C-alpha positions as CSV (number, residue, x, y, z in Angstrom):
1,M,0.8,9.6,-74.7
2,S,1.7,12.9,-72.3
3,E,4.5,14.6,-73.0
4,T,7.6,14.2,-70.6
5,Y,9.0,17.3,-69.3
6,D,12.7,17.7,-68.1
7,V,12.0,19.8,-65.6
8,V,9.0,20.0,-63.1
9,I,9.2,23.1,-60.6
10,I,6.4,23.1,-57.6
11,G,6.5,26.7,-56.6
12,G,6.6,30.1,-58.1
13,G,8.4,32.1,-55.6
14,P,12.3,33.4,-56.3
15,G,14.1,29.9,-56.2
16,G,11.1,28.4,-58.5
17,Y,10.8,31.3,-61.0
18,N,14.5,31.8,-61.5
19,C,15.3,27.7,-61.9
20,A,12.3,27.8,-64.3
21,I,13.9,30.9,-66.2
22,R,17.6,29.4,-66.1
23,A,16.8,25.6,-67.1
24,G,14.9,27.8,-70.1
25,Q,17.6,29.1,-71.3
26,L,19.4,26.0,-70.7
27,G,17.3,24.6,-73.6
28,L,15.1,22.2,-71.2
29,K,11.7,21.5,-71.3
30,T,10.1,23.0,-68.3
31,A,6.6,23.5,-66.5
32,I,6.1,25.7,-63.1
33,I,3.3,25.3,-61.4
34,E,1.7,28.1,-58.4
35,K,-1.0,27.7,-56.6
36,R,-1.4,31.4,-55.3
37,G,-2.4,31.6,-58.7
38,V,0.4,34.6,-59.6
39,L,3.8,34.2,-59.9
40,G,6.5,35.9,-57.5
41,G,5.9,34.1,-54.1
42,T,6.2,35.8,-50.7
43,C,8.8,37.5,-51.4
44,L,7.0,40.0,-54.7
45,N,3.1,39.3,-53.5
46,V,3.1,39.7,-49.8
47,G,7.2,40.0,-48.8
48,C,10.3,41.6,-50.0
49,I,8.9,43.9,-52.5
50,P,5.3,45.6,-50.8
51,S,7.3,45.5,-47.8
52,K,9.9,47.9,-49.8
53,A,7.4,50.0,-51.1
54,L,6.1,50.8,-47.7
55,L,9.4,51.7,-46.4
56,H,10.6,54.2,-49.1
57,A,7.0,55.7,-49.0
58,S,7.1,56.5,-45.2
59,E,10.4,57.2,-45.7
60,L,9.5,60.3,-47.7
61,F,6.8,60.9,-45.7
62,A,8.4,61.7,-42.3
63,A,11.2,63.3,-44.3
64,A,8.8,65.6,-45.5
65,K,6.9,66.0,-42.3
66,N,10.5,66.1,-40.3
67,D,13.4,66.8,-42.2
68,F,12.3,69.1,-45.1
69,A,12.4,72.5,-42.8
70,K,16.1,71.9,-41.6
71,L,17.4,71.8,-45.1
72,G,15.4,75.1,-46.1
73,I,12.5,73.4,-48.2
74,K,9.2,74.7,-47.4
75,A,6.8,71.9,-48.1
76,G,3.6,73.4,-46.0
77,K,1.2,70.6,-44.2
78,V,1.7,67.3,-44.4
79,E,-0.7,65.0,-44.6
80,L,-0.6,61.0,-45.2
81,D,-3.0,59.4,-47.4
82,L,-2.8,55.9,-46.8
83,P,-5.0,54.1,-49.5
84,A,-2.7,56.1,-52.3
85,M,0.1,55.1,-50.2
86,M,-1.0,51.3,-50.4
87,G,-2.1,52.3,-54.2
88,Q,1.0,52.5,-54.9
89,K,2.2,49.4,-53.2
90,E,0.1,47.3,-55.4
91,E,0.8,48.8,-58.4
92,A,4.6,47.9,-57.8
93,V,3.7,44.2,-56.8
94,E,1.0,44.0,-59.7
95,G,3.8,45.1,-62.7
96,L,6.7,42.8,-61.3
97,T,4.4,39.8,-61.1
98,Q,3.5,40.3,-64.7
99,G,7.1,40.9,-65.8
100,V,7.5,37.8,-63.8
101,E,4.8,36.0,-66.2
102,F,6.4,37.4,-69.3
103,L,9.5,35.7,-68.3
104,M,8.0,32.3,-68.0
105,K,6.8,33.3,-72.0
106,K,10.1,34.5,-73.2
107,N,11.9,31.2,-71.4
108,K,9.2,29.2,-73.2
109,V,8.4,27.3,-69.3
110,D,4.8,25.9,-69.3
111,Y,2.8,28.3,-66.2
112,I,0.1,26.1,-65.1
113,K,-2.0,27.4,-61.8
114,G,-2.6,24.8,-59.1
115,F,-1.7,22.9,-56.0
116,G,1.2,20.8,-57.3
117,K,2.4,17.5,-55.2
118,I,4.7,14.7,-56.0
119,A,3.0,11.5,-56.6
120,G,5.8,9.2,-57.0
121,P,8.9,9.2,-59.0
122,G,8.7,11.3,-62.0
123,K,5.0,12.1,-61.1
124,V,3.6,15.3,-60.2
125,E,0.0,15.6,-59.7
126,V,-1.8,19.5,-60.3
127,D,-5.1,20.1,-58.7
128,G,-6.3,23.0,-61.1
129,E,-7.8,26.3,-60.6
130,D,-10.5,24.9,-62.9
131,G,-11.0,21.8,-60.5
132,K,-9.8,19.6,-62.9
133,T,-6.9,17.2,-61.7
134,Q,-3.6,16.4,-64.4
135,T,-0.2,14.3,-64.2
136,L,2.8,15.4,-65.3
137,D,5.6,13.0,-66.4
138,T,9.0,15.0,-65.7
139,K,12.6,13.2,-65.6
140,N,13.1,16.1,-62.8
141,I,11.1,17.4,-60.0
142,V,12.0,20.4,-58.1
143,I,10.7,21.7,-55.2
144,A,10.9,25.4,-54.2
145,T,7.4,25.8,-51.9
146,G,9.5,28.7,-49.5
147,S,7.9,29.0,-46.4
148,Q,5.1,30.9,-44.2
149,P,5.1,32.6,-40.8
150,T,4.8,30.7,-37.9
151,S,3.2,31.9,-34.6
152,L,2.8,31.5,-31.2
153,P,0.6,29.3,-29.0
154,N,-2.3,30.8,-27.7
155,I,-2.3,33.8,-30.3
156,E,-5.1,33.5,-33.1
157,I,-3.5,35.1,-36.4
158,D,-7.1,36.9,-38.2
159,E,-4.8,39.1,-40.7
160,E,-7.1,42.3,-39.2
161,R,-5.9,43.1,-35.8
162,V,-3.6,40.1,-35.4
163,V,-1.3,40.1,-38.1
164,T,1.6,38.1,-40.1
165,N,3.6,39.7,-42.6
166,T,0.8,39.8,-45.1
167,G,-1.9,41.8,-43.0
168,A,0.8,44.0,-42.1
169,I,1.2,45.5,-45.4
170,A,-2.5,46.1,-46.2
171,L,-3.8,47.6,-42.4
172,K,-6.6,49.7,-43.7
173,E,-5.7,52.7,-41.0
174,V,-2.6,53.5,-39.2
175,P,-3.1,51.6,-35.1
176,K,-2.7,54.2,-32.2
177,K,-1.0,51.8,-30.3
178,L,1.0,49.1,-32.3
179,I,2.7,45.5,-30.5
180,L,5.3,44.0,-32.6
181,I,6.3,40.5,-31.3
182,G,9.7,39.9,-32.7
183,A,12.6,41.7,-33.1
184,G,14.0,40.3,-36.4
185,V,14.8,41.7,-39.6
186,I,11.0,41.4,-41.0
187,G,9.4,42.7,-37.3
188,L,11.7,45.8,-37.4
189,E,11.2,46.7,-41.0
190,L,7.6,46.7,-40.8
191,G,7.4,48.2,-37.2
192,S,9.7,51.0,-38.7
193,V,7.2,51.6,-41.1
194,W,4.2,52.3,-38.8
195,S,6.1,54.2,-36.6
196,R,6.5,56.6,-39.1
197,L,3.3,57.1,-39.9
198,G,2.1,57.6,-36.6
199,S,1.9,54.4,-34.8
200,E,2.9,54.0,-31.2
201,V,5.1,50.9,-31.3
202,T,6.4,48.8,-28.7
203,V,8.9,45.8,-29.7
204,V,8.5,42.7,-27.3
205,E,11.7,39.9,-27.9
206,Y,12.0,36.8,-26.2
207,L,15.4,37.3,-26.4
208,D,17.5,40.2,-24.2
209,R,18.9,41.9,-27.9
210,I,17.7,42.4,-31.3
211,L,18.4,40.9,-34.3
212,P,19.7,37.4,-33.6
213,G,21.9,36.6,-36.4
214,A,23.4,40.1,-36.9
215,D,27.2,41.4,-35.0
216,D,26.5,42.1,-31.7
217,E,28.0,45.6,-31.9
218,I,25.8,46.5,-34.8
219,A,22.3,45.2,-32.6
220,K,23.6,47.5,-30.1
221,E,23.9,50.4,-32.0
222,A,20.6,50.1,-34.0
223,Q,18.6,49.1,-30.5
224,R,19.9,52.7,-29.5
225,T,18.9,54.2,-32.9
226,F,15.7,52.7,-33.2
227,K,15.2,53.8,-29.5
228,K,15.4,57.3,-30.5
229,Q,13.2,57.3,-33.3
230,G,10.5,56.4,-31.1
231,L,10.3,52.6,-31.0
232,D,10.3,51.0,-27.6
233,F,12.0,47.6,-26.8
234,Q,10.6,44.8,-24.1
235,L,13.3,42.4,-24.4
236,G,13.6,39.0,-22.3
237,M,9.9,39.0,-22.6
238,K,8.0,35.9,-23.1
239,V,4.4,36.3,-25.2
240,T,1.9,33.7,-23.4
241,G,-1.3,35.1,-25.1
242,V,-3.3,37.7,-26.8
243,E,-7.1,38.5,-26.0
244,K,-9.2,40.2,-28.5
245,M,-11.5,42.7,-27.0
246,S,-14.3,44.9,-29.2
247,D,-12.1,47.7,-29.2
248,K,-8.8,46.9,-28.3
249,L,-6.0,44.1,-28.0
250,K,-4.5,42.9,-24.8
251,L,-0.9,41.2,-25.1
252,F,0.0,39.2,-21.8
253,M,4.0,38.4,-21.5
254,E,6.3,37.4,-18.7
255,P,10.1,37.4,-18.1
256,A,11.8,34.7,-20.3
257,K,13.5,33.7,-16.8
258,G,10.5,34.0,-14.7
259,G,8.9,36.9,-13.0
260,D,5.6,38.2,-12.7
261,E,3.2,39.0,-15.7
262,K,2.5,42.0,-17.5
263,V,0.1,43.5,-19.8
264,L,0.3,45.7,-23.0
265,E,-2.7,47.5,-24.5
266,A,-2.7,47.7,-28.2
267,D,-4.8,48.5,-31.6
268,A,-3.1,45.9,-33.6
269,V,-0.2,43.1,-33.2
270,I,1.9,42.1,-35.6
271,V,3.4,38.8,-35.1
272,A,6.6,38.3,-36.5
273,V,8.5,35.3,-35.1
274,G,10.3,33.8,-38.0
275,R,9.0,31.2,-40.7
276,V,9.0,27.1,-41.3
277,P,9.3,25.9,-44.5
278,Y,6.2,25.0,-46.0
279,T,5.6,21.1,-47.1
280,E,2.4,20.4,-46.2
281,G,0.4,17.8,-48.4
282,L,3.7,17.6,-51.0
283,G,3.8,14.1,-51.0
284,L,7.3,13.8,-50.2
285,E,6.4,10.3,-48.5
286,A,5.9,9.1,-52.3
287,I,9.9,9.2,-53.1
288,G,11.2,8.5,-49.6
289,G,11.9,12.4,-48.9
290,K,12.7,13.3,-45.2
291,T,12.0,16.3,-43.2
292,N,14.4,17.2,-40.3
293,K,12.5,18.5,-36.5
294,R,11.8,21.8,-38.2
295,G,10.5,20.9,-40.9
296,V,12.9,21.3,-43.4
297,I,13.7,19.3,-46.3
298,E,16.8,17.0,-46.2
299,T,19.1,17.1,-49.3
300,T,23.0,16.9,-50.3
301,D,25.4,19.3,-50.1
302,H,24.1,19.8,-54.1
303,F,20.3,20.3,-53.8
304,K,19.0,16.3,-54.0
305,V,16.4,15.0,-51.8
306,T,16.7,11.6,-54.3
307,D,17.7,10.7,-57.4
308,G,15.4,13.0,-60.0
309,V,14.2,14.9,-57.1
310,W,15.9,18.2,-55.9
311,A,14.6,21.1,-53.4
312,V,16.0,24.9,-53.2
313,G,15.0,28.0,-51.2
314,D,13.2,28.5,-47.7
315,C,12.4,25.0,-47.3
316,I,16.0,23.6,-47.1
317,E,18.8,24.6,-45.1
318,G,20.7,27.8,-45.5
319,P,19.5,31.4,-45.0
320,M,15.6,32.2,-45.6
321,L,16.6,34.9,-48.3
322,A,15.0,35.6,-51.7
323,H,18.5,36.5,-53.1
324,K,19.9,33.0,-51.9
325,A,16.6,30.5,-53.3
326,E,17.2,32.5,-56.7
327,D,21.0,31.4,-56.4
328,D,19.6,27.8,-55.4
329,G,17.2,27.8,-58.2
330,A,19.6,29.0,-60.9
331,A,22.2,26.2,-59.6
332,V,19.7,23.2,-59.8
333,A,18.8,23.9,-63.4
334,E,22.6,23.8,-64.0
335,L,23.1,20.7,-62.2
336,I,20.3,19.4,-64.4
337,A,21.8,20.1,-67.4
338,G,25.3,18.6,-66.3
339,K,26.8,21.9,-65.2
340,A,28.6,22.9,-62.4
341,G,26.4,24.4,-59.8
342,H,27.0,25.7,-56.4
343,V,26.0,28.4,-53.8
344,D,28.4,29.8,-50.9
345,Y,25.8,30.4,-48.5
346,N,28.7,32.1,-46.3
347,L,28.5,34.8,-49.1
348,V,25.0,35.7,-49.2
349,P,24.8,39.0,-47.9
350,S,21.8,39.7,-45.0
351,V,20.0,43.6,-45.6
352,V,18.0,44.9,-42.8
353,Y,15.8,48.2,-45.4
354,T,15.2,50.0,-41.9
355,N,16.3,53.7,-41.8
356,P,19.7,53.7,-41.5
357,E,20.0,50.2,-43.2
358,I,21.7,47.5,-42.0
359,A,24.1,44.8,-44.0
360,W,26.4,41.7,-43.4
361,V,28.1,39.0,-45.3
362,G,30.4,36.4,-43.7
363,K,31.7,35.7,-40.2
364,T,30.9,37.9,-37.1
365,E,33.1,38.2,-34.1
366,A,31.1,36.2,-31.9
367,Q,31.4,33.3,-34.7
368,L,35.5,34.0,-35.4
369,K,35.6,33.7,-31.6
370,E,34.0,30.5,-31.3
371,A,35.9,28.8,-34.1
372,G,39.1,30.3,-32.4
373,I,40.1,32.1,-35.4
374,E,42.4,34.7,-35.1
375,Y,41.5,38.0,-36.4
376,K,42.2,42.0,-37.3
377,K,39.6,44.4,-37.4
378,G,39.1,47.9,-38.9
379,K,35.9,50.1,-37.7
380,F,34.9,53.6,-39.5
381,P,32.0,55.7,-38.8
382,F,29.6,57.3,-41.0
383,M,30.2,60.5,-38.5
384,A,33.7,61.1,-40.1
385,N,32.4,60.7,-43.8
386,S,32.3,63.8,-45.5
387,R,29.6,63.1,-47.7
388,A,27.5,61.5,-44.7
389,R,28.1,64.4,-42.5
390,T,27.4,66.6,-46.2
391,N,23.9,64.6,-46.4
392,H,23.0,64.4,-42.3
393,E,23.1,61.0,-42.8
394,T,25.8,60.3,-40.0
395,V,24.5,57.3,-38.0
396,G,25.9,54.1,-37.9
397,F,29.7,52.9,-39.3
398,V,31.5,49.9,-41.3
399,K,33.3,47.3,-39.5
400,I,35.3,44.6,-41.8
401,L,37.1,41.3,-39.8
402,A,40.0,40.1,-41.6
403,D,42.4,37.2,-40.9
404,A,45.4,38.1,-38.8
405,K,47.9,36.1,-40.5
406,T,46.6,36.4,-43.8
407,D,44.4,39.4,-44.4
408,R,42.0,37.3,-46.2
409,I,38.4,39.2,-45.2
410,L,36.2,36.9,-43.1
411,G,33.3,39.1,-42.9
412,A,31.8,42.5,-42.8
413,H,29.5,44.4,-41.1
414,M,27.2,47.7,-41.7
415,M,25.0,50.1,-40.6
416,G,23.9,53.2,-42.3
417,V,21.8,55.1,-44.9
418,G,22.2,53.2,-48.5
419,V,24.8,49.9,-46.9
420,G,22.5,47.4,-48.5
421,E,24.3,48.5,-51.3
422,M,27.7,49.2,-50.3
423,I,27.6,45.4,-49.3
424,H,28.3,43.8,-52.7
425,E,31.5,45.4,-52.8
426,I,32.7,43.1,-49.9
427,C,30.9,39.9,-51.2
428,V,32.9,40.4,-54.6
429,A,36.1,41.0,-52.6
430,M,35.6,37.9,-50.7
431,E,34.3,35.9,-53.9
432,F,37.7,36.6,-55.1
433,G,39.9,35.7,-51.9
434,A,40.4,39.7,-51.4
435,A,42.7,40.8,-48.3
436,S,41.1,43.9,-46.4
437,E,44.4,45.6,-48.5
438,D,43.1,45.1,-52.0
439,V,39.9,47.2,-50.9
440,A,41.8,49.7,-48.5
441,R,44.2,50.5,-52.0
442,T,41.5,50.6,-54.4
443,C,40.5,54.1,-55.3
444,H,37.1,55.4,-54.0
445,A,35.1,58.6,-55.4
446,H,35.1,60.8,-53.4
447,P,32.6,62.6,-51.6
448,T,31.0,59.1,-51.3
449,M,29.2,56.9,-48.8
450,S,31.2,54.2,-50.0
451,E,34.4,55.7,-49.2
452,A,34.0,54.6,-45.5
453,V,34.2,50.8,-46.7
454,R,37.3,51.6,-48.1
455,Q,38.5,53.2,-44.4
456,A,37.2,50.4,-42.7
457,A,39.4,48.6,-44.7
458,M,42.7,50.4,-44.2
459,G,41.6,50.4,-40.3
460,V,42.2,46.6,-40.4
461,E,46.3,47.5,-40.8
462,G,45.9,50.9,-38.9
463,W,46.3,53.9,-41.8
464,T,42.7,54.9,-41.8
465,M,42.4,58.3,-42.8
466,Q,40.1,60.7,-41.8
467,M,37.9,62.5,-43.8
């Protein structure tokens, strides 16, 4: 008789492997299935981690080339070694994926390489890498299959010249002309990498703004900043197709509101128009599971699909972010173990790892106005921050929104160097239901960039102190 697991997890990305680790810690007999042949999912293999390795390296390259001399540093001629830059990226990915596999062993989780699908209640079928099929019996199934890039009609992805995030982090040479379809988080990060390395980047976006989901004021400031950095924006444009020629690409577009067609030429095109849940061939029908019209798996507010079947991460509602998936996974493991598992999606921070960074948590001004919530705001520019002035990193600001009556913090929106780290102060404050005054009266070290957060909090009640 085959053994029965407490939990079998389909998908080895952040949601899946964090669920496995927490389940192992709680003493649950656990197995995790991954078809990629290596753990970590999109985030670790072709998303968050490799892109950050390239972002960091490209920022250092640009600084050495453009900024060192202004700081009194003579570095000589700066040249790009793209293979070496890609090599350090791969080294970082390999080390981290091996680390995740070690954590499976440490927490007594069985790691099975292959394609997993639901065969019925309490049963998961695995088509292994060795060509053999096995069926696992389990009390609980957790779906953590993540998401995949979506494309547009009349655009053929080849991951060489017309690429998604997967191909965009593995280009073999710097494109002279690069077109980026989509002005969201992924697109702007990848576009900024290749712009710093020498590409002439044009961003084509269907909407009349960049960064949908971000606060309007932040989005406008970001567009101005990226334009100064060399990115060209074609907003309100609908892409109708991409033609592949022997030596170049032609992108066809027309105004979203109607108008004459325009043609752009490029050496490479990055398609970054969003992601869709990956549930193909998963066997949801075997347990009565359903998806909505966007392919999102329908669950209760506690991650349950049906009895004994749970889902986490990108394949369910909520922000498609690795850290949200991590929290989902840990919460589900706790629920299975009889504990209280919960994730507050209003407190999931978003970060855009451009230079400068952009970060936010909670509600935007537009959302508060739409909901009819009266609020006050405090805003502080990095231009007035001592450390930012000293470091020549003065672009951006911090904005804090608080309830007009109770002063409880409702949201925070930041743009500046390092704000991806600073946002967590507000996350913690909001988790505890803090007022803006609580942050305003908390002593911050001087001189630090983080003082801008305190000053913005002071600004809610109108007592900002310029530095």
